[in-house]
N, C-alpha and C positions, 0 to 999 in steps of 0.2 A: 503494499500499500504505499501511497506517496501523500505528502502534506499537501496542504492548499497552496503554499508558497512555491513549492517545487513544481507543482501542476500548473500554476500560472507562469513561472519563469521558463519552464522548459516546454510545456504544451500549450500555453497562452489559453488555459482553461478549456481546451477542446475535449468533447467528450470522446474522441478518437484515442485518448490517452489509455483507456481501458483496453487492455490486450496487446499493449506494445510491450517489447522485449527490453530489458536492461541487463547490462553485464556488470555484475558486482564482484570484485576479487576473483575474476575468471569464471564466475558462475552465472548463467543465464537465468533471469528472473522474469516473470510475467506480471505485468501491473493489473491488479484486479479491483482497484478502487482508490479513490481520492478522498482524503479526510476533510471535514469541514474546516472553515476558516478559524473557528474560535477553538478547535481542538489543539491543545498544547501538550505534547507527549514529554518532551525534554528539550533543553536548550541545544540548538543547532541540529536537532535531528530532522532529517527530510525523508528517510526512507525506513519503512518497517517491514522486516521479513520474519517468517515464522522461526520460532526457536526449535532447532532440530538437534538434540543431544543424544548420541548413542550411549545409553546406559551402560552397555557392556564394555566400552572402552573408556568412558569418562572417568577421571581419577576420582576416588572416594574423597569426601570432604571438601569439594568444590563449593564452597558457600558464597555465592555471589548473585543469587537471583532473588528478585522481589516479586511477590505475587500480589494481584488485586482480586479480591473476592467479594462477592455480593452476599450478605448475610441473609438467612430466611427471615421472613416476617416474624418479629417478636423475640429474635435472638439479639442479645446485646453484645458489644464487644468483650465485655468481661466473660460471658458465657463462651465466646469463641475462643478466647485466651485460655480458658479453663479445658475447653475440649482439645485444643492443640497440645497443651502440656500433658494431658493424659495419653495422647496419641504418641508421642515421642518414644516412650520406651519400647512400644511394639515395632516403631520404625527402625530403632537402633539395634534391633535384632538382624535387620537386613542389612544396615550400614551403621557400623559402631562409631564412625566419625560425624554422625548427624548431630547437628547442635539444636537446642530448642529454639522454636521460631518466635519472633517478636511480633505481637499482633498490635498494630496501631491503627486507630480510626484514620480514614483517609483525610478528612479535614484537618486533623491534627497533624497528620504527616505533611500536608501541603503548607500549613502555617509554620510548623517546625520552630526554628530559632527566631522567626520574625515576631512571634507573639509579644515578647518584651517590648520591642520597637513600637509595635502598633499600639500598645497600651500607653507607652510615653507620648506618642503622638496624640493619643486621644486625651490624655492628661493635660497636655500642653494647650490643645484646642479649647478644652473645657475652662481652663484657667484665663485664656485670652477672652473667651465669651463672658465669663463672670466679670472680667475687668471692664470690658465693653458695656455690659449691662449696668454695672455700678456707676460708670461714668455718665452713661445716658440717664440713669435714675436721678443723679445729681443735677444734670442740666435740667430735667423736668421739675425738680424741686425748685431750682433757681427760677425757672420760667413761671411756676405756680405762685412763688413768692412775689414775683413782679405783677402778677395778675390778682393778688390777694384782695385789693380793694374792690377790683371789678367783680370778683366772685361773691364778696361780702355783699355788695350792692344788689347783685341778682337774687341772692338769698333773702335779702330783706324786702325785695319786691315780689317774693313768692315762689322763687325757683326752688325745687327740692333738692336736697344734698345728694340723693340718690341719682337724681337727673345729672347733676354736674359731675358725679363720680363717673357715670357712663361716658359722658363727653370726653372725659380726660383719659379714660382707658381706651376709648376709640382712637384718640389721638396717639397714645402709646402703641396700640395695636398697628396703626398705619405706619408708624416708624419702624417697628419690628418687622412688619411685612414687607416694607421697601428694602430694609436692610437684609432680609432674607433673600429677596429677589437678586439684589446686587452681589450677595455672597455666592449664590448659585452661578451666576454668570461669571464671576471671578474664578470660581472653582473650575468651571468648564473650560475657561480660557487658560487656567494654569495647570490643568491636568497633565498634559504632555511633559511640561517642565518637571513636575513633581515625579512622575514614573521614571523619567530619565534619571533623575538624582538618585532615586532609591530603587533603581532597577536590580541592583545586586542584593539589596536588603529585604525587598519584598518576597512574600511567599512565592515559591516556585509555581509557575504556571497560573500566576495570579492575573486576573482579568480585572484591571482597575477602571471602572467607568461610573457615570451617572445614571442611574436607573430610577424606577418608581419608587422603590423602597427609600433611596436617597432623598428623592424630592418629598415624600410623605413624611419622612424624618425631619427634614428641614423646616416643613410647614408646621408640623407639631411644635419643634423647639421655638420657631419664630412666635407661635401663638402664646406658649407657656411663658417665655421671657417677656413678651409684651405684657402679659397680665401680671405676673409677679412683679416686675421692676417698674410697672406703671401704677403700682398700688401706693408708692411712696408719696406722690403728691395728693393722691385720694385720702391717705391717712391724715394728711395736714389740713385738708378741707374738712373732714368729719370731725376732727378734734378741735379745729379752730375756734376761737373766741369771737363771736360775731361783733360784739360792741368794740372789742379792741381793735379789730380789723377797719371799723368804720372811723376810728380816730384819725386825726391828721397825722400822716407820716406812716401809718400801719406798721409801727416798729415791733409790736409783738408778734405779727406774722412771721417775721424774719427769725425771731428767736425761738418761737415754737417749732421750727424745722430744723434748728441748729444741730440737735443731737443726732438727728437721723442722717444729716449730711456728714457730720464727722464720723459716723459709723461707716457710711459708704466710702468716704476717702481712706479710712483706716483698712477697709477690706480691699480696696484697690492697691494700696502700698503692700498689704500682705500677700496678695495673689502675684504681684509684680516681683516681689522677693522670692517667692516660690519658683516662679519662673527662671529668675536669674540663677538661683541655687541649682535648679535642674539642668540649665544649659551648662553651668560650669562643672557639674557632675558629668554630663555626657562628654563634654570636651576632654576631661580628666580621663575618663574611660577610654575614649578613643585614642588619646596619646599612649595610654598604657598598653592598648591592644596593639599599637603600632610598635611599641618598644619590647613586645614579647619576644623572648628568645625563641626564634623559629628552628633552631638546631642546625641550620645551614645558612650559607651565603647566597644571596639572590642576585648580586650584581654580576654583570658581564656573563649572563647564563641565558642561552636560547634553548627552547624546548619544542619538540614536535611529535606527533603520534605517527607510529608506523606499525603496520600489520602485514607481515609477510603472506602472500596469496596462499590459501589453504589448498589450491590446485596446483600451482607450480611449485610450491614448497610442501607437498603432501608428507614427504619424508621428513620427520623431525630433525634428523642429522643434517639434511640440506638447509633447513630453516635456520638452524643453529649457525652452520657455516656461513649463511648469507648475512645474518645479523653481525657476526664477527667481521666479516668483509666490510660491511657498512661502517663499524667503528673504525676500522684500520683507515678507510678512506677519508673519513670525516676529520681525523686527527692530522691529516696531511694538508688540510685547507689552511691557507695562510691566515693567521690570527687566532686559530683555534688552539687551546692549550691542552685540553683532555677532554674526553667524551666517554659516555656509558649509556646503558639502558636500565630502565626500571618499569614494572608493571604498572604501579599506581604513583603518579606523580605527587610529591608533596603538596599540601594546600590545594588539591584539585577538588576536594570535596568527595572523593571516592576512596574506598579502601576494601580489602579482601581479608577475610579472617577464616580461621578453621582450627581444628584440633591438633593436638601434638601428644606425643609420648616421650617421657624423659627415661632414658635407660636406667634400669635399677630401681625405679619407684613404682609402687602398685598403683593401678589406675582405679579412680573412682568414678563408676558410671553416673552417680547422681552429680558430681562437680567435676566434669572433663575440663582439662586444661585447653586453654584457648589463647590464641595470639593472632596478631595480624601478620599476614604473609606477603612478602616481597620477594620477586624474582629479579636479579640484576645481572648485568654483564658490563664487560669493559672497566673503565675507571670511574664509575658512577659516584662513588664517595668522595674522589679527588675532584670531580667536576663541580659537586655541590659543596666541597669543603665540609663534609661531615666529619667531626673530630674523631680519631682513634684514640680510644681510651685504654685499650690492653689488646695484646696479641697483633694480628696483622690484618690488612686488607684482603680482599679476594683479588686474585690474579689470573692471568690467562693459562696458567698451569692447572688451575682448577677446572677441569673438563671431564669429559665421559670417561677417560681412562684413568683418572686419578680417584683417590679415596673421596667420598662425599664430605663436603664441609659446608658450614654455615656461619653467619656473623649474626650476633644479636645486639639489640640496643640496651641502653642502661637499665630501663625499666624492667625488661625481660630479666636481666641478671639480677636485679634487686628483687624481683618478685619470686622467681623460681629457684634462685641460688643465694639466698640470704646467707651471709657470713662465710661463702664459699668462693673459691676461684672457678669461674665457669669455664675458663679455657681447658680444653681436653675433655669436657663432658660431652656426652652424645645424646642427641635428640632425634626422634623420627618426626619429620615436618609433614607426613602425610602426602597426599596427592601422588598417586602413582604406586609403584612397587614398593612395600615396606622395606625401609632400610634406614639405618641410624647414620646421622651426619655428625662429624665433629665440630664442636665450637672452636673456631680459631682466632676469633676477634670479638671485642665489645665496642661498639660506636656510640656516640652521644644520641640522645633523644631528638626526634624531629616531629613537628607537628604535621599531621597527616591530612585531616579533613578541614579543621578550622583552628584559628589562633588561640580560641577560648577553650578548646577541648583539653581533657586529661589524657596525656600520653599513653598509649597502650602498649603492652608487650609485643614486640615485634622481631621477626627474624628475616634475615636476607640470605637467600639461597642462590647460587649461580645457576642461570637457566641452562647452561651447558651441560649440567648434570641432572636435569629434569626434562629429558627430552620428551617423555610421554605426556607433558603438560603444554608443549608448544602449540599444537593446534587449537587450544582453549584460551589463550591469552593474546593481547595485544601489548605493544610496548611503547614506551616514550623515550625518544632519544634526548639526552640532556648534554649540552656541550658548553664548556666554559671558553670565553674569548678574551682577547686583550683589548678590544675596542668594543663600540656599540654592538651588541650581540645581534640585532636585526640586519646589520650590514653584511654579515657572512650568510644569510639565509640562502641566497642565490647560490652561492658557491657550494654550500653543503647540499642542496637540492640537485645541483648538477653531478656532483660525485655519486650521489645515491642513483641518479637516473642513468649514469653510465653503466651501473650495474644492472639495474632493472628499470627500464624506460617506463614501465606501467606502474611502478610503485606509487601510491598516493601518500602524500604527507599532510597531515591533518593537525588542527589545533596549534597552529605555529605561533608562538608567543615568546616574549622574554619572561624570565622568572619575576622579574619585578612586576609586570602586568598580571601574572597569575596571583601574586600576593595582593596587588591593588584590587583585583576583583573580589578576593575573599573579604576584603575590609569595605567593599562598596564604594572605592574611589578610583575606579578604573578609568584610565584615560587611554583610549584605544588608539592605536597608530593604523595606518592604511593596511600595513602588511600583517598585522598581529590579529591573531585569532582566525586564521584563514587557512587554505589549503593550496598546495602546489601539485 
């Protein structure tokens, strides 16, 4: 299936697109449909193909899939979570590496980490609204004070106080109604700017627009604020002293509302201080977020996604050799200092995890060991300057003919080998034929999904020693340069295309831009986030 944008850009919205053939990774696919315009599957996704995994050859513990299910009528997410938990022991008899599933309501999944941001925005909007309402109420009080003699005369001539209250409320409602209309127009005009500024912080697949619900909410809000804050001058009229108002100067009318106006002024100042304090806290949090230790260096680093064709590189050994040749060619590009591969790019918002076994330790089926899994090649750690804390880095000598080895991060060592030296210990990282790998190094912790996350235990295994998983994974090339990293993109792509002219390079970006996106402050360049 193709997305609406792909349908428009490649087929100009023609119905003849259905039935057309597309070649993807040397496989021919038939277009069976186009998705609607408002369907958003994931960022930058334009084509969707059926998931076909051969369970007879798929490595055990390949925990990377997410399922979307529709619950039966009357079934709550809590009940679904309980049912899934009860099912896991039965499924683990088939696959011992299966981990318990996490059941999350889809709305909660979409909102995710954006919920605090939305509540902060809501609180700020309510504070601004209350300040505006208090200020308007103050102005209405001042206007009522200037009309105090007029109102007193009208009351003395027989006008009812209730009639005058209705008049003043009508004036207040007229002001709030006009303010609501102007606010909706300003919101509609500024919607594009707001979504652009918050594009990386709003919920994924969020469709931000002004609909009937927003209009009804705005109308009710304008009505309520018009009545509540229009009552201030009404209270002054009802409690006013008619005789004092008719006296020369009407001084008493001014003092009678003095306490109410002071209260409103104090409220305005209080809400303003709350907004200023909130803005200061947000700014401090943002600065602290930017200064979080990522565990690696982002400057002068270019990244791009690469997936060897499953047809031309069906033999895993050929795929491994191809990636090794890519790495060797990339480091010959003038200005490139080091290069390597990794399955999940740090701070890309994605990770893969699974079970593991530590040699000599009894397994607990109720509490299986779990860690994030990374498969690397080349000089990945050197390219990102991930510090080596103990042991050694992986080298080209760690290949299919050498004993299996693995590197772990500091959190892994701290959690699974407290008060022990992990170097020389052996673990089975799963995925493929059971085999223990020797821990040869410990590297520093790196942030994987977000800057605010707690670092998880992570191991890094050379993909050259896990040939059986090659057909299931894609890789990210990471290259450290001596100058602006985006200036060497063309030269790198040329070297790769000399090996395979059909190789697609996706998600081309500098590592600085990757971090900028995760903090919601991306400033895209023309070549960034594209494909060659």
